[in-house]
Structures are given as C-alpha cells and as structure tokens.
N, C-alpha and C positions, 0 to 999 in steps of 0.2 A: 271710815273710821280709822284713820293712820297710827295716832299717837294720843294716850290720854296722860294727863297728871293725876297720880293718885298719892294719898298721904300715908304713910304707916304709924300706925297705932300701936297699943300695948303689945307686948309680946313679940313684935316684928310683923304684926298683921296687917294686911290691905286687901282693899276690895278690888277682885277683876272685875271691871264693868260688865254689864248685863249683856251688852251686845257682843262682846268677845267670848262669853260663856256660851251665848245662844251659837255663834258660827263654830265654837270649838265643840260644841255638843257636852259641854261641862254642866253637871247636875250637883246637888246639895250631897254633900256625902262621897263624892267621886274622890279617887285617889289619881294624885298629879305626879309626875316627874319632874324635878327641878336639876338643873345643871348651870354651871357657871362655864361661860364660854367668852374668852376674850374680855373679861372683866364685866360681863352681864349676865344677868339672870334669865334663862329661858325656861319657860313653862310649858308643859304639853300635857296632854292626855296620855294614859297610859297605853290605850291602844293605838295612838300615833306613834309611840316609842317601839311598840312590838311591829308595827307594820315597816317603820324604817329599819330595824334589825333584820327583819325577812327581807327586805331590797337589797340590804348589805351582802346577806348569805348568797342571795340570787345569784350575785355578781360571781360567784365561784363555783355555784352547783348548778348544773343543766337542768333546765324545765323538766319537770315529771322525775326528777329523781326523789327518791324517799330516804333521806338520811339515816332514819332508824332502821329499815331496811338492810341499807348499806352496812351498817354497824353490826346488826345481828348476824348476817353472812360472815362478815369478818370475824366476829367472835367464834362462830360456829367452826370455820375454817382453821382458827387457832386452836380450839379445843379439841379436834381431829388430829392435828400435827401432834399435840402433847400425850395423846393416848397411844 
C-alpha cells in the first residue's frame, strides 16, 4: 500500500486509510503531529515525533548521559560560586 487517493470533506477533513492507521498504531482519539515539508503534508504519531527528537539529541549527547543530572550539577556549581 504505497499510495492512496482520499477526498477532502467538510472543514478540511479526510480519512486516513485503515491499513495506514493500523501500521502506524493510530487509534480513535489519538493526537497526531502534522508538518509541512517541501510542499507536502506529513502526518505522524506523537510517539514517532518524540522518538525522532530523541535520536537527534543522541547525536550530540553520549549514551548514558543524563541531561537532567548534568543540568542540576551545573546549577549547583553556579549556586556555590554565587555564595
């Protein structure tokens, strides 16, 4: 199932084909993320967007590093300097 033709109805609504919803794990009531990329509408799940963001961050942060712990450490060091 590579491509499907869908019609836009009232209020700009269209139906995502059931096979696409099944493959993406989309259920009724789920929130989706939409983006415009090069003149195309891209639709994905929130969990896929989070996973993509985590992969981007991992390019710059070594495995096993906890960013929250690093931030707390920096804040404590800065607070100690101010005293």
